[in-house]
N, C-alpha and C positions, 0 to 999 in steps of 0.2 A: 107771433111765435107762441107756441104752447108752453105753459109753465113747466111741464115735465121736461121738455127739450131744454129749456133755459136752465133748469136745475141740473140736468146731466152735464151741460157745458161747463158748469161751475165746479163740478166734482174733480178732485185731483186723484190720480191713481196712487194707491198706497204703495209703500216701499216693497212689501212682499205680498204676493198673491199666490194662493194654492190653486192649481188647475192646469189646464192646457188651452192654448189658443189654437183653434181649428177653423177651417172653412166648412160651413154647413151648406150642402147642396140639396135642394128639394124642388118638388113640383108644387105649384100653388093650387092646382085643382080646377082652375078656370079652363073651360073647353076651348076658348079662342086664344089662349096665351101661347107664346112660343115654346114654353116648357111642356105643353101637352103632347107635342110631337116626339118628345124624348131626346131631341138633339141638344138643347141648351136648357140647363136648369138655373134656378135662382141661387145666387151665392151670397152668403152672409157670414162675416167673420164673427165668431162667438168665443166666449170663455166657457169651457166645459169644466164642471166641477161636481164633486160628490157632496151631498148634504143629506144627512139622515138616511143613508143607504140608497139614495136615489141620485141619478145623474141629472144635473140641471144645466141649462144653457143661459148665458147672459149675452145678448147682442151688444157688440162693441161698436161705438161710433168710429168711422174710418180714421179720424185724426187721433184716436186713442189706442189703436191697435199696437203700435210700436212701443208705447209706454207700458201697456199691459204685458206684452211679451217680455220686456225687460224685467218687470216685477216678478213674473213667473220664473224667469231664469235666476234672479237673485234668490228666490225661495228655494229653488233646486240646489243652488250652490250652498246655501246655508244649511239645508237638510243634509247634504253630503258631508259637510264639515262636522255637523253635530253627530252624525252616524260614525264618522272616523274617530271623533273624540270619545264617544261612548264605547266603541270597540277597544280603543287604547286603554280606557279606564277599566273595562272588564278584564282585559289581558293582564293589567297590572295587579288587579285584585286577585285573580286566579293564581298568578305567579307568586304573589306575596303569601297567600294562604297555603299554597303548596309547600312553602318552606317553613311552615310553623313548627315549633319545637315539639 
């Protein structure tokens, strides 16, 4: 077993992950491959995320896809809650300042 694969198997998915889990379909470019005919493409589940203004992809091991999807959903829930809290705070500030003597 390659040390890179062994290291990936030991990684745990963080509680929150920013990005999207998507299925990437592509052609490999080999002339004798099934994908060269255009009927069936290679599929890989990846985490798509933005870093430094560029879209990046991280290939996910099949046994980690569910855990990463759950972490992405937890991030989205936390982001919505933070946005709602910030909107409520802004509304309270605007309302309080609007009543200044």
